[in-house]
C-alpha positions in Angstrom: 135.0 150.5 136.7 133.4 150.0 133.3 132.4 146.9 131.4 134.8 144.0 130.7 137.0 144.8 127.7 136.9 148.6 128.2 140.5 149.6 127.7 140.0 153.0 129.3 139.2 151.7 132.8 142.8 151.8 134.1 144.3 154.4 131.7 145.1 156.9 134.4 146.8 154.4 136.7 148.7 152.8 133.8 150.0 156.3 132.8 151.0 157.0 136.4 152.9 153.7 136.9 154.6 154.2 133.5 155.8 157.6 134.6 156.9 156.2 138.0 159.0 153.6 136.3 160.5 155.9 133.7 161.4 158.7 136.1 162.3 156.8 139.2 162.4 153.0 139.3 164.6 152.5 136.2 167.1 155.0 137.6 167.5 153.4 141.0 170.3 150.8 141.8 167.6 148.3 143.0 170.1 145.5 143.7 171.9 147.7 146.2 168.9 149.0 148.1 166.7 147.3 150.7 162.9 147.0 150.2 162.3 149.6 152.8 164.7 152.1 151.1 162.9 151.6 147.8 159.5 152.2 149.5 160.8 155.4 151.1 162.2 156.6 147.8 158.9 155.9 146.0 156.9 157.6 148.8 159.1 160.6 148.6 158.9 160.8 144.8 155.1 160.7 144.9 154.5 163.0 147.8 157.4 165.5 147.4 157.9 165.6 143.7 154.9 164.2 141.7 152.2 165.9 143.7 153.9 169.2 144.4 156.5 170.0 141.7 156.1 167.9 138.6 154.1 169.6 135.8 151.0 167.7 134.9 149.9 168.0 131.3 146.4 166.6 132.0 145.2 170.0 133.2 144.9 173.3 131.2 147.7 175.2 133.1 150.2 172.3 133.5 150.1 172.7 137.2 151.1 170.0 139.8 148.0 168.2 141.2 148.1 169.8 144.7 148.6 173.3 143.3 145.7 172.8 140.8 143.4 171.5 143.6 144.3 174.5 145.9 143.6 176.9 143.0 140.2 175.2 142.2 139.2 175.3 145.9 140.1 179.0 146.2 138.1 179.8 143.1 135.1 177.8 144.4 135.3 179.6 147.8 135.3 183.1 146.2 
């Protein structure tokens, strides 16, 4: 964490939560689901879609985080 008043401290997490809300939370019928069902849907969205399928514009090849990490590790091992 940076100094007090540094607006860039939480920028990545703020961006992630904004994406989560736009792509999942606002689309769910929350009044009809239990808390446990919502937790499972959020977990599935993060682990099955966000980390493995969704394109990420923060890296140079627009790859999902897990695929980018695997590629980086393969290049480092070579």
